N, C-alpha and C positions, 0 to 999 in steps of 0.2 A: 649836435652834441646833446646828450641828455642833460637836463638842468641840474646844477649843483650849486649849493650856496658856499659862502666863505668858510663857514664852520665845518662843512663836510670836507672841503678841499684840505683845510688845515689838518683835520683828523686823518685823512687818507695819506697825506704826504708827511705828517709829523712837523708841519710848519708852524710858524708863529704869526698870529694875526697882528697887523699893524695899521696905523691910521684909522680911518673911519670904519674899516672892517673889524677892528678890535671892539668898537662901540656897537656896531650893528653887524654881527656875523651872519645875518640872514640875507645879505646882499647876494643876488643870484646871477649866475652866468649860464649862457646857452650856446656859446661858441668859444674857441680858443685859437690863438695864433701867435707865431713868433715874429710876425711882420707888422709893425705899427701902422702901416698903410692899409692893412686889411682889417684893422680893429673896427668894430661897430657896436651898436648898443648891446649891452649885456655880454660883452666879450671879456674873456680872460686873456690878458696879454702876458706872455711868457718871455721874461728878459733873460735870454740865454747868452752866455759869452760866445762871440763868433770869431772866425779866423781874421776878419778885418776890422770889425767894430764890436761894441758891447751893447747888448740889448738894453741895459740900464740907461743908456743915453737917450733912449727913445720912449721911455715910460710916459713922459709928459705928452708926447705927440700921440700916443695910443689913447690916452684919456681924452684929449681934444677930439679924437675921432669917435669917441663914444664908449670906450672900454669902461667896465665897472670895477674890475679887479686886476691886480698884477701879481704874478708869481715871480719873485725876485730872490737874489742871494744876499741882498742887503736892503734896508729901508731906503727909498728914494724920496727926497723932499720935494714939495711943489713950490711955487713961487712965494708962498707964505711961510715956508719952512716946515710945514706939516707933512708927514709921510703920506704918500698916496696910499689909498686903501689896497691892502694886499696880504699875501702870505709870503713870509721869508723862510727859505729853506737853504740848507747847506749847498746843494747842487741842483740847479734848475732842470738839467737834462735828466738826471736820475729821477727827480720828482715827476717829470712828465711821464716816464715809464711806469711809475707806481700808480699815477692817476689813470693812465691808459689801461693798466691791468684791472683796475677796479671798475672801469666802465665796461670792459668786456664781461666781467663777472656779473654785473648788473643786467646787461643785455641778455645774457644766458638765462638769468633768473626770471626775466620777463616773459620769455617765449622761445620758440625754436631759433637757434642760431647755428649756422655752419661756418667755421673759420678755416680758410685755406691759406697756407703759407707756400710761397714759391721762392726758390733760390736756384743759383747756377751762375756760372761765369759769364754767360751771355744769354739773351733772350727773355729775361725776367719781365721786362716791361711789356713786350709784345704779348707774351703768354698771359700776363695779368689783364691786358686789355681785351684779349680774345675771351678769356674766361668770364670777365665782368660782363661782356656783352651777351654771352650765353645765359648767365644766371639772372641777369636783370629782367628777363622776360618772365621769370618764374617767381620773383619776389624782390622786395627792396634790397639793393645791392650796394655796398660801399667798397671802393677800391682806391688805391693811391692816385693822386694827381702826379702826372709825370713819373719820375723815378724816386718817389719818397720811399726809401728802403732801409734806412738806418735807425740809429738810436733817437733821432729827432723826427725823421720822416714817418716812421711807423706810428708813434703816438699822434702825430698830426693827422694821419689817416683815421685812426680810431676816434679822434675828437670830432670827426664829421659824421660819425654814426649817430642815428637817432633811434628813439624807441620804435620798435617794429622792424628793425633791420633783420633781414633773413639770412643774407650772405655777407661775409666780410672777407675780402680778398687782400692778402698782405704780401707785399714784396719783402724779401729778407736779403740784405746785403751784408758783407763782412769785410773787414780789413785785418782780421786776425782770428786766432783760435778763441772760441768762447763767445764771439759776437752773436752768432745765430742762436746759440743757447739762450743768451740774454733776451733776444727778441721772442723766441718761442716760449720762454717762461712767461713772458708778458701777455701773449695772446692765446696760448694753449690751442694750437691749431688741431682741428679734427682730421684734416687732410694735408699732407705735405707733398710737394712736387719738387724734384731735383732734376734740373735740366741737363747740366753738363759740368765737367771740370776741365777748365782750360788753363792757359798760362797767364791770363790777365791778372795783374797785381801779384805775380809770382815774387817780385822783389820784396813786397811788404810781408808776404806769408813765409818766405824762406824756402820756396819750392812748391811744385805741383802737388806733391803728396800731402803737404800741409793744407793746401787748398781743398783737397779731397776730404781731409779730416774735418775741416771747418764746415764744408757744405753738408757733410753727413750728420752734423749735429741736428739737422732738421728731421732726418729719419729717426734718430734716437728719441726725439721729443714727442713723436706721435704715440698716443696711447694704444693699447691692444685693440680697443674698439674702433680705431681709426684706420685710415688707408694711406700708404705711401706710394706715390707715383714716381717711378724711376725710369731713366733713359736706358733702355736695354742695349743701345748701340754705343754706349760709352762704358768701357769696362770698369772704370773707377766708380761710376754711379751705380751700375748694376750690382757691384759688389757691396753696396750699402744695404742690400737685403739682409745681410748678416748683422746689421746694426740696429734692427728694429724688431719689435714684437708685434707690430701692426700687420694688417693685411698688406701684401705687396701687389701692385699692378705695374707691369713693365709695358713700355711702348717702344715700337721699333718700326723701321722701314725695311727690315730684312725679312726674307722668307724662311730663314733658318730657325730651328727650334732653339729657344733661349734656355740657359741653365736655371735650375732652381725650382722648376715646376710651378711657376706662378702664372696667374692669369695674364693674358697679353692682349694689348691693343695694337693693331697693325695698319700700316699704310701699304696697300697692295698696289703694285704697278705705279709706284710714285714717280712723278716726273713734273715737267713744267709745260705750260702752253706757250703759244707764240709770243706772249707778253711777259714771259718769265714767272708766271704765277703758278704756284704749286697746285697740282691735280693728283688725286688718288682715290682709291676705294678704301674706305674706312671700315675695317673689320673689328667688331667688338667681341669681347669674350663671350663664348656661346655660339659665335658664327654669324650673327646679323651683320649685314653689310649695307653701306650707303656711300654714294658718290659725294666727294668734296671737291669743289672748284673754288680755290681761295682767291681773294682780292689782294693778297699780299704779294710782294715781289721778291723772288729768290727762292731757290730750292731748299736753302737752309731753314726756311720757316716751316717746313714739313714737321720737324721735331717740335717746334712751338705749338703748331696746330694739334699734334698728337697729345701733347702734354695738357693743353687746355681741354681737349676732348676727354682725356682720362680723368681729370679732376671733376669735370661736370658729370661724368658717368658715376664716379664715386659719390657725388653729392645727390644722385637719384634722378638725374635728368635723362629723359628717354633718348636712345640712340638717334632716332629719326630727327628729334628736335636739335640734337647736337650738330648733326651733319648739315641741317638746314641753316642753323645759326652760324656755322663756320663759313659756309659757301658765300662767296662775294664780299665777305667782311674785309675791310681795309685797315691799315694801321690807324689807330686812334691817337697815338702820341706822336709829337713832331720829330722830324729828322731821323726816322727809322725807314730806310729805303723808300723815301718820299719821292714820288716821281711827278715831274712837271714836264708837259710837252708844250714848248713855246710855239707861238704862231709862226715863227720863222722856220720851224722844222727842227730845232735843236731840243734834245731831250736832256733833262737834268735829273740825276738821281742823288738826293741829299741823304746820306746816311752817316752824318758827322756828329752824332750825339755821343757816341762811345766807340772805342776801338780796342781790339786785342788781336793777336796773330790769327786766331781762328775766325773771328768775324771779318777781319780784313780780307782773308782768303775767300770767304764766302761771298762777300760783296764784289770782289774782283771777278770771281767765276760768273756771277750774275751779269756783270758788265760785259764780259766776253760773250756770254750767250746772247744777250740782247743786242749786242753790237755786230753781229754777223752781217757783213755787207755794208757796214757803216764805219766811220772813223771814230775810234774810242779814245777818251781821255780819262785818266785817273789823276785826280788832284788829291794827294795824300799828305797828311800831317802826322805828327808824333803819336805813338801809342805810349801812353804814360804808365809809370809804375811797374815796369818790367825788370827793374833792378839790374843785376850784373849781366843779364841776358839781353839788354836793350839793344846794343849794337848788333849782336848776332841776329836777333829777331827782325830788326829793321832791314838789315842786309838781305835776309831770306825773302822778305816780302818784295824788295826790289827785283830780285832774281825771278820771283814768281810772276811779277808783271810782265817781264820779258817772255817768259815761257808761255804765257797766255796770249802773246801777240797783241797786247794793248798798244794802240797806235802811238799815244802821247802820254808821258808821265810828267807831272809837276809835283816836286817835293817841297813842302813848305816848312820852314823852321829848322834851326840848328839841331834840335833833338832828333829830327827825322833824317839827317843828312846821310846816314848809313844806308837808307833806303835807295837814295840816288846812287850812292857808290855801288851797291849791289847790283843795280840795274846796268850800270856801265860795265861792271866786271863780267856780267852775264852775256853782254854783247849788244847793249843799246848804245849806238854811237850817234854822233851829230847832235841834233836837237831833239831827238826822241825823248830824252829825259833831261829835265832842267830842274836845277835847285834854286830856290829863292828864299829869302829870309822871312818875308811877310805875306799875309794874305792879299795885301794890296798890290804887291808885285805880281802875284799869281793872277789877280783880277785883270791887271793891265795886259798880260799875255793872252788871257782868254778873250778879252774884249777885242783884241786885234786879230786873233787867229781863228776863233770859232766860226764854223760855217754851217749852213743848212744841212741837216742830216746827221750832224755830229751827236754823239751821246757822251755826257760827261758825268763822272762819279766824284762826289766829295766824301772823303772818309778820314776821320781822325778821332782822337779822344776829345772829350768835351772841352778841356782846357785849351786846346789849339785854336778854337774859334772858327773852324772852317765851315760850320753850319751857317754862320751869318753870311759868309761869302757865297755859299751855295744858294741862299735865299736871294741874294742880290742878283746872281747870274740867272736864277730861275725867273725872277720878276723882270729882268732886263730893263731896270729903271733906275737903280741907285748909281750914283757917281762913284768912281774909283776913290778909295780912301774913306768911304762912309764908315762911320763907327756905330756899331750896334751895342745896345746896353744889355747887360745880363738881366734876366728876369728874376723876380723874387723867388720863383721856384728853383732856379739854378742856385741861388744863394742858399736856400734851405737844404739842398741836397748835395752841395759840393763835397766831394770826398766820400760819398756813400756808394756802396757797391751792390 
């Protein structure tokens, strides 16, 4: 974080100096956090209200860890009854956004800075990781930790940027209309990437068309001098070319000519190798071609690879460097098609950080492809926030499992029960599909039934917790009933899209 003193933070946020900061507004900070456990010397601790607890309860702990200032919504007294040094604002989260916007402005004033925003119903984190890997070779690059992509996560990402940052990659999630506009106003991206419009969180948005409207806010936010990267294989995304005055670059795996007359980035002869990893020839605008052999797992990642390539190309990276940087690169964030080959011959695919109908189908297709000649297991949990379509969508996934000839299905949790029902109605009889209430019950079944050569996929929304079960099965060491703690990153990003 670029250094700021208490007086500057108060002026930027419109806050009131309290405690020792009122007497000495020159107190300086060089980092910021919402987690008191991460506070260190010269840290700004931001006491935001949370879903479970209130950050104001941890101000003292933050100062014990070395924090110099607090950004709070009320004065917090220490043991002597004096307010901890800080800045009091009406809304800590909004103040974070204002502070982040000023930091971006100052970074731009210091020297060249390219800001890239990424949104979409699925694939944001993988695309962000790929792009950060490409750009970091060419200059200091800042990108989110995990899935920091909302009104808290984006400022936390910006707070990690230091003087000299050349590239800033920002994930942008939304739970409603206007959220991406808010984030875009904060960071003013030079390049915007829209990956896809799916049914994830349709219940919150009130339908897929509203999701498209929200994701398209990023295209609208890019200035005429910038570039918008759009998925040409998603008709709702491709139509966003009419919502921007910026240059448009489409990416596609199709050989067909795309409408609009825009420059196009193509994956030629796209497919997967024997390990399920995407392979294709990457054709850039102008015709230059390079082979890409990805280290990711699943054909659905071809779109993410193209999106990252398009953003890097728009940022001025040479085509040959892009292809080289993408080839062999694996997932950088946890629980995204994470493959473990156990010593006993069992393969575990842990993709249980997030789930929606589109990503669920993609993961299941990959399981079917990788499992040819092997016994396949799908351990599936609830897809959250589907609203009124939840039962229908879960039922459809259960039927899809049967159509793919997945050998064994374990459905975990009451919210996912329709998935089991759909499988049974489609023709899964006997013990091919089993329903259990808890991950521990699923673990007991797997511990007793998995055999060498089996391949097992874990897939669910974050809140279902199947990623921890996937870890235990992958390690083959933890006892049934082990409890895994949520990480601070999960706490910071819970509810962000």
